[in-house]
N, C-alpha and C positions, 0 to 999 in steps of 0.2 A: 436578507440571507435566510437560506431555507433551514428551519430548525423544527422541532417538534411543536414548539409553541405556535409555528406560523403555517401549520398543517392545512387548516381551513383556509387561509389566505392563498396558499399555493393551489389548491383545487378549484377555488372561485377565479383566480387569474387564469388557470389553463382553459377557461371556458370562454374567457373574453380575448380581444385582440392582442393583449401584451402577455402573452404566454411565457415568455421568456425573461422576465423580470427577477429571476431568482438566482443566487449563487450559492454553491455548497461550500460552507466553510471548511478547508482542508488543514487548518492549523493544528498542530498537534499538541502544543503546549500554549500556555499564557504567561507573561510575566508580569510583574506588578512591582514597581519601584517603590521601596519602602524608605528612600531616603537615606543619608550617610553611608552611601556606597552599598546598601543592601538590596539584592533584586530577589524576590520570592518567585519561583517558576514551579506552575502545578500543571498536570496533564488535563487537558480540556475535556469534561465530561461529555459534551454534546457534539464532539468533533464528527464532521462529515466523514472522516477516515474510517470509523467505525462502521458507518452505512456502506461505504465503498466496499469495505472488507466482507460484509454480509452479502453483498451483491455478487462478488467474484466468488465466494464460496458456493452460492446457489448456481451460478453459471457453470462452474466445474461440475458440480453433481448433476446438473440437467444435461450437460453435453459429454461428459466422460462416464458418468455413473458412478463418481469416486465422491465420496464423502471427505472433506477436509475441514479444518477448522483455521480461519485466518485472521489473525490480530495485529492491530499496527503497534509499532514499536519506534522509538526515537533512536536506536544504535542496535549494532550487531555485537553482542557479547557471546561470542561462540569460539571457543578455542580450537574446535573441530569441524569448522565450516567446511561443508562438503559439496552444497548445491545452491545455486541461485539462479532467479529468473528476473530480469528487467522487464518492467510492465511497459516500457517505451524504449527506443533507441538509445537515448543518453543515460538511462539507468542500468541498462546491459552493459554499455561501455564502462560505466562508472564502477558497477559490480565486479566486473572482470578485472579492472585495474586495481581495485582494492583487494580482491582475492588473490591476485598474483604479486600483491606487495609493493606495485608502484606507487610513486607519489602522486597525489591529487590536489592540484592547487585549491585555493580558498573559494574563488569564483565558481569553480566548477562544483566543488562541494556543496556551495549554498543553493545550487539547483535543485537539490534533493528535496523533495517534499516530505516524503515519509517512506519508512522502511516497515515491512510486514514480515511476520513468520507465518509459514503455512506448516501445518500438520497433518497428516493422514489420520484418520479416525480408525482405520483399520490398516496394520501395518503391512498386511499380505498384498495392499493395492500399490505399495512403493518397491522399488528395487531393493533386493536384499540389503545392500550395504547402507541403504536410507532408512530402513526400519527403526523407528523410534528417533529419528534425526529430523531437525527442522530443514525446510526448504525457505530460505531468506529471498524476499521480493523486495523491489524498489520502484518509487515511482518520482519521477523528476519533472521539472518545466524546462522548456526549452530556453534558449539564450534570449528569444523573443517573447519569453513570458507566457507561453501556451503551453497546454498539456495534451501530450497526443498519446493517450491511453490505448495501448494494444493488448487487450485480454487475450487475444488468441495465442500470445506467447505463453500463457499458462498451458493452453491445450497441447501446444507443441513441445515444450520443454519441461514439463514435469517429469521427475524420474518414476515413471509408472512401471509396474512388474509386468503388465500385459499391455498391448497395444489397443487403444480406445477404437 
């Protein structure tokens, strides 16, 4: 598993023939069964989702010249939800259905790996109606347990005040 404490091992492996032996842990939370029906859930400190969010932030800044802050979340608590971007085709469809109030079955909801919140560091970079408002992002796995991340969706679908 790729993590901070395995940093050196990753770079050593990258020099050898087995360069793809590491996985990025995208679990958002971890649960501990305390017995007697009690389950303790905590956010994972070393989640790869934080690293992925940082990569996406830097990608947007590099390609669009726009500074954003992206943070992983486990749910959308936004009574004034105005904008979302799916980071893959399944997430786009899922977010569209949730936004429009359509029912989402449990199996499809279980495909969701993470939600993210994107905020513009300078409100002038966003459409006026999005100033100070979050853009919700989602990442899902496919029904065959693959991740087909399409970060270009961010470039095309962000509510930018100007064209990039």
